[in-house]
Every structure is written in C-alpha cells, then in structure tokens.
C-alpha positions as a printed Julia matrix, in Angstrom:
327×3 Matrix{Float64}:
 41.81  -186.15  170.53
 45.18  -184.36  170.8
 45.04  -180.73  169.62
 46.74  -179.22  166.63
 48.75  -176.28  167.87
 50.05  -173.53  165.58
 52.68  -170.94  166.6
 52.14  -168.14  164.07
 54.79  -165.57  163.35
 58.21  -164.67  164.52
 57.13  -163.48  167.94
 55.02  -166.55  168.71
 57.78  -168.8   167.29
 60.1   -167.77  170.12
 57.85  -169.79  172.45
 58.1   -173.0   170.39
 61.52  -174.4   171.52
 60.92  -176.65  174.52
 57.18  -176.31  174.35
 56.56  -179.93  173.32
 57.51  -181.18  176.8
 54.76  -178.97  178.28
 52.05  -179.69  175.69
 49.32  -182.35  176.0
 50.53  -185.75  175.06
 50.3   -186.39  171.33
 49.71  -182.78  170.42
 50.73  -181.84  166.84
 52.77  -178.61  166.9
 53.49  -176.38  163.88
 55.46  -173.21  163.43
 54.31  -170.87  160.65
 55.85  -167.65  159.28
 54.19  -164.27  159.65
 53.17  -164.24  155.96
 50.9   -167.2   155.19
 51.81  -167.28  151.57
 51.78  -170.99  150.65
 48.61  -172.99  150.47
 50.08  -175.48  152.84
 50.7   -172.85  155.51
 47.18  -171.41  155.1
 45.6   -174.9   155.46
 47.64  -175.59  158.53
 46.49  -172.38  160.02
 42.86  -173.01  159.05
 42.92  -176.44  160.65
 44.4   -175.42  163.97
 42.65  -176.14  167.22
 44.98  -173.74  169.07
 46.67  -170.68  167.61
 49.43  -168.87  169.47
 49.88  -165.52  167.77
 50.63  -161.86  168.44
 48.62  -160.56  165.43
 45.31  -161.23  163.77
 43.78  -158.96  161.22
 41.75  -158.81  158.05
 44.65  -159.97  155.9
 44.57  -163.39  157.48
 42.22  -166.34  156.96
 39.43  -167.04  159.51
 40.37  -170.19  161.38
 36.85  -171.59  161.95
 38.11  -174.69  163.85
 40.13  -172.81  166.41
 39.06  -173.37  170.01
 41.73  -171.28  171.78
 43.55  -168.29  170.44
 46.48  -167.48  172.72
 48.39  -164.21  172.64
 51.99  -164.93  173.78
 52.16  -161.56  175.56
 50.03  -159.16  177.54
 49.02  -156.68  174.8
 46.29  -157.74  172.45
 45.71  -154.49  170.59
 46.92  -156.17  167.32
 44.24  -158.83  167.63
 40.99  -158.15  165.78
 38.65  -159.9   168.18
 35.67  -159.3   166.01
 36.95  -161.54  163.22
 37.89  -164.5   165.38
 35.22  -167.22  165.53
 32.91  -166.8   168.53
 33.65  -170.36  169.54
 37.24  -169.53  170.38
 38.39  -168.4   173.81
 41.04  -165.68  173.57
 43.7   -165.49  176.29
 46.88  -163.55  176.95
 50.04  -163.97  179.1
 51.88  -162.06  181.72
 55.01  -163.27  183.45
 56.95  -160.25  182.27
 56.43  -158.03  185.29
 59.51  -159.23  187.14
 62.06  -158.33  184.46
 60.22  -155.09  183.55
 60.39  -154.02  187.24
 64.09  -154.84  187.22
 64.54  -152.79  183.97
 62.82  -149.82  185.64
 65.15  -150.02  188.61
 68.19  -150.29  186.36
 67.02  -147.0   184.84
 66.32  -145.46  188.2
 69.74  -146.41  189.63
 71.5   -145.33  186.42
 69.84  -141.92  186.8
 71.16  -141.42  190.36
 74.5   -143.34  190.23
 76.73  -142.39  187.29
 78.69  -145.58  187.42
 79.54  -145.71  183.66
 80.69  -142.09  183.7
 82.8   -142.67  186.83
 84.34  -145.76  185.22
 85.18  -143.84  182.03
 86.76  -140.95  183.94
 88.81  -143.11  186.28
 90.31  -145.0   183.32
 91.76  -141.64  182.31
 93.05  -140.97  185.84
 90.16  -138.6   186.64
 88.84  -139.16  190.18
 85.84  -136.83  189.68
 83.37  -138.7   191.9
 85.82  -139.54  194.73
 84.47  -139.43  198.23
 85.5   -136.34  200.37
 84.95  -133.98  197.42
 81.75  -131.94  196.96
 81.97  -131.1   193.22
 80.25  -134.22  191.9
 78.02  -135.77  194.55
 75.68  -138.39  193.12
 72.08  -138.97  194.14
 69.9   -141.55  195.85
 66.47  -143.01  195.02
 65.57  -143.56  198.69
 63.08  -140.89  199.65
 62.16  -140.1   196.03
 58.62  -140.53  194.77
 57.78  -142.94  191.94
 54.43  -142.46  190.12
 52.88  -145.53  188.55
 50.43  -144.75  185.71
 48.73  -148.12  185.61
 48.56  -150.58  188.49
 48.3   -153.98  186.92
 50.93  -156.77  187.01
 53.79  -154.39  186.13
 52.78  -151.58  188.44
 52.41  -153.89  191.44
 55.83  -155.48  190.79
 57.47  -152.06  190.6
 55.68  -150.85  193.77
 56.94  -153.82  195.83
 60.5   -153.18  194.75
 60.2   -149.44  195.23
 59.3   -149.95  198.88
 62.39  -152.12  199.33
 64.39  -149.07  198.14
 62.54  -146.83  200.6
 60.75  -144.86  197.91
 57.32  -143.23  198.13
 54.79  -144.72  195.77
 51.81  -142.9   194.14
 49.43  -144.48  191.66
 47.06  -143.31  188.98
 44.72  -145.96  187.68
 41.37  -146.34  185.86
 39.88  -148.35  188.75
 40.39  -147.2   192.36
 43.5   -148.34  194.12
 43.47  -148.41  197.91
 46.46  -147.15  199.91
 48.4   -149.99  201.4
 51.89  -151.01  202.54
 53.04  -150.55  198.93
 50.88  -147.57  197.84
 51.14  -144.18  199.71
 48.59  -142.29  197.64
 46.19  -143.04  194.82
 44.72  -140.79  192.14
 42.0   -141.25  189.58
 42.73  -140.6   185.9
 40.67  -137.43  186.2
 43.37  -136.25  188.59
 46.17  -137.13  186.15
 47.97  -133.78  186.26
 48.02  -133.7   190.07
 49.45  -137.16  189.98
 52.13  -136.25  187.44
 53.2   -133.27  189.56
 53.62  -135.39  192.65
 56.42  -137.63  191.48
 60.12  -137.64  190.65
 59.78  -140.59  188.35
 56.75  -141.57  186.23
 56.34  -145.09  184.9
 53.73  -145.63  182.14
 52.53  -149.2   181.91
 48.85  -148.82  180.85
 47.58  -150.88  177.9
 46.89  -149.06  174.62
 43.22  -148.27  174.34
 41.17  -145.37  172.96
 41.24  -143.84  176.44
 44.99  -144.2   176.92
 46.24  -143.28  173.46
 48.19  -140.0   173.95
 47.22  -139.85  177.63
 50.61  -138.26  178.24
 50.39  -135.13  176.0
 51.97  -131.7   176.03
 49.76  -130.52  178.95
 50.74  -133.65  180.92
 54.44  -132.85  180.43
 53.75  -129.32  181.63
 52.3   -130.71  184.89
 55.48  -132.73  185.62
 58.28  -131.65  187.86
 61.19  -129.94  185.99
 63.63  -132.78  186.87
 61.12  -135.65  186.47
 62.15  -138.71  184.45
 59.49  -140.6   182.55
 59.65  -144.31  181.65
 57.45  -146.01  179.03
 57.24  -149.81  179.37
 53.6   -150.17  178.25
 52.84  -149.11  174.66
 54.58  -146.36  172.72
 51.56  -144.39  171.73
 50.25  -143.92  175.29
 52.75  -141.04  175.21
 52.21  -138.51  172.41
 55.31  -138.71  170.18
 55.68  -134.92  169.48
 54.99  -134.02  173.04
 57.65  -136.42  174.27
 60.21  -135.21  171.81
 59.56  -131.54  172.52
 59.6   -131.98  176.3
 63.01  -133.66  176.07
 64.43  -131.32  173.44
 63.37  -128.22  175.37
 64.56  -129.72  178.66
 61.09  -129.26  180.23
 61.66  -132.5   182.24
 64.8   -134.16  183.47
 64.79  -137.07  181.02
 63.2   -140.33  179.81
 63.81  -144.03  179.51
 61.75  -145.35  176.61
 61.39  -149.04  175.74
 58.14  -148.96  173.69
 58.01  -146.93  170.54
 56.15  -145.47  167.53
 57.82  -147.28  164.62
 58.89  -150.93  164.64
 60.77  -153.18  162.18
 58.68  -154.49  159.36
 59.23  -156.6   156.22
 59.63  -153.36  154.3
 62.17  -151.86  156.73
 64.04  -154.09  159.14
 66.09  -151.3   160.74
 63.88  -148.2   161.18
 64.5   -145.42  163.72
 61.95  -145.94  166.44
 59.97  -142.77  165.74
 59.37  -140.14  163.13
 61.33  -137.56  165.11
 65.11  -137.53  165.79
 65.02  -139.06  169.3
 68.49  -140.42  168.69
 69.92  -136.93  168.84
 68.74  -136.23  172.38
 71.21  -136.44  175.23
 68.58  -136.84  178.03
 67.01  -140.0   176.7
 67.83  -143.69  177.15
 66.49  -145.72  174.22
 65.99  -149.5   174.27
 64.32  -151.68  171.59
 61.3   -153.08  173.5
 63.47  -155.43  175.51
 62.45  -154.78  179.12
 60.38  -157.92  179.6
 62.18  -160.17  177.16
 64.09  -162.68  179.31
 64.45  -166.48  179.47
 62.26  -166.35  182.58
 59.5   -164.58  180.7
 59.62  -167.15  177.91
 59.28  -170.02  180.3
 56.52  -168.6   182.38
 54.5   -167.73  179.3
 55.04  -171.19  177.84
 53.59  -172.67  181.09
 50.62  -170.33  180.89
 49.89  -171.29  177.32
 50.36  -175.0   177.95
 48.08  -174.89  181.04
 45.38  -173.05  179.13
 45.5   -175.61  176.34
 45.09  -178.47  178.81
 42.25  -176.64  180.53
 40.44  -175.78  177.28
 40.45  -179.4   176.1
 39.36  -180.85  179.47
 36.39  -178.64  180.0
 37.82  -176.27  182.62
 37.94  -172.43  182.74
 41.02  -170.81  181.21
 43.11  -168.17  182.96
 43.81  -164.66  181.62
 40.72  -164.65  179.46
 40.47  -161.68  177.16
 37.3   -162.85  175.44
 35.17  -165.86  176.44
 33.68  -168.2   173.84
 29.97  -168.25  172.99
C-alpha cells in the first residue's frame, strides 16, 4: 500500500515542491500548516504513515499510525521523542555541510580581505588599499589556525576546505578524533579552554544538548586569543548570550559571525531582533538569519534522503540517519 506522507509546517513545506517525483509510486502527499487548527488537518496528521516535520511537542496530536517521522534537518531538539509512538522510526537529514562550510569561508575571507571597504573607498577616489603602500595591508588566512568545536558532518567539511587554504586545523569533540591529513591536533571537551586558546578562528557546530548548552561562556571567551573570531553555525544557545554580547562589546575578542540565534520569528512576532541584547549595535559582529545551510542543493539532497528512507521503511530495510529506532 502506498504511504500517506504529511509535510507539517512551514519548514517542512519547503521540501514539498518536486518531492512527488522522488516519492514511492502512488504515495498520497499532503502539506499542513504549523497550527493544526481544523479538524480536517488534525485527521490528516493523525492518519499519516510518514510525517516530515521540524517540531513535535505536547500541543500536537499523537499520530498513532505513523511509521516514519522524518526531521527535514539535522537538529531534532524540537522533537519530543518521548511522545512519538514507539512503532515509529525517527530520522534526520544532513546535506547542509557543503554550503555551511562555504559560508564559514566567506566569513573567514571577509575578515582578512576588506573587499567591500576597498570598493566603497575606490568609488570615492580613495586608493587606500593600493599595492606598494604599507598603511593598509590586508591579511591572509593561510597559516592561521581554525578551531572546530564539533567534528561531525559540518566540522569535517570545514576541515577539508581549511587544508586547501593551507590553514592549521585543531578540533575539540566529545568523542576522540585522531590526527590525520585534515586534523593537526585534537582536544577533548575537558581541554576546552586549551583548545580555544590555540586558534585564530573558532567554529561552533555542536548540536544543542544539556552538555553543550552554554558551553561557550564567559570563562571560555577569556581563554580565547584577543583577536580571535568566533562563528556559530550550530545552535544559538551553545554560546551563552550574555557572554557573547559582553565579549564583543568589551572587545575581548576580535569579532564574531553568528548565524544561529536566541530569538526567532514566531506567530506572535514575525520580525524580532535575534536576541534579548542589542547585538545590532555592535560593529565587530556579522549577523545572518540562520541562512548558512539553506541552499537549493541542501533542499534537493535532503529530499533525496527523505524519499530514500520512505522507500526503505516500507520495503523492510534499515533507514539511514536514524535518531531513534522503532520498537
């Protein structure tokens, strides 16, 4: 029997266009809003064999018939696994590591090569960065050290690219990471401050867990180099909000590039500032709206993962990227 597939919510709905061509033949596919207000929407949700959704909590009905719950992204901290039926396999998706790595290098290169400023000045006849003058030399990333806090899909993609740019790569991770052609030195999380002090750039890509919430706090910022630049492409709350703001405000570090935040749009407020503190007033911070991994390539790769897992689930195979197995 062909599965009934529900894409639930705005996030999941982005993966619907073009999905029918990848889905099992005869599959019924529905797109539901975030708020399951109507009885029709609730019944469609309850009768789903497959749910693709970025959120599941106590406000939502329990879909007793669901066989596969697929998160359309990597993070599943918004999914209450304890409420989902034990018969359901829960999976997630990756495929975002390529554009996130490119985003990080856009930030790295922007930090060392002031192309926008040079452009703005030259349009006014100011040749400030001209070769053969010493007043405004710009920097290089070759020879600099990049520290990767987390060495999953994203960390590995960044490390490979860092080596192409002739950077040194150090890693801090929960499980041990061996040195290799892309890792020069590895630290345990118990050596976090030593790790932080060893790098010119820090990239945070760990998932949000009890262990990682606020893992970068005021003491961690104190351990960093005075000109270090920190990136957050994982989850906002892995970096303590107040500690980040104060480190930037007081110029304790060189700067930050932040893509994941503390406050997000909601039905009650579609245009919030991304934190409770005035980050927008800081001049040593690049702010982006959780966009680093959001590309057409990511969409397609994740669609393929979801479609493949649906086919596997209904032909008796073992799914990939399993977050929680069925019982």
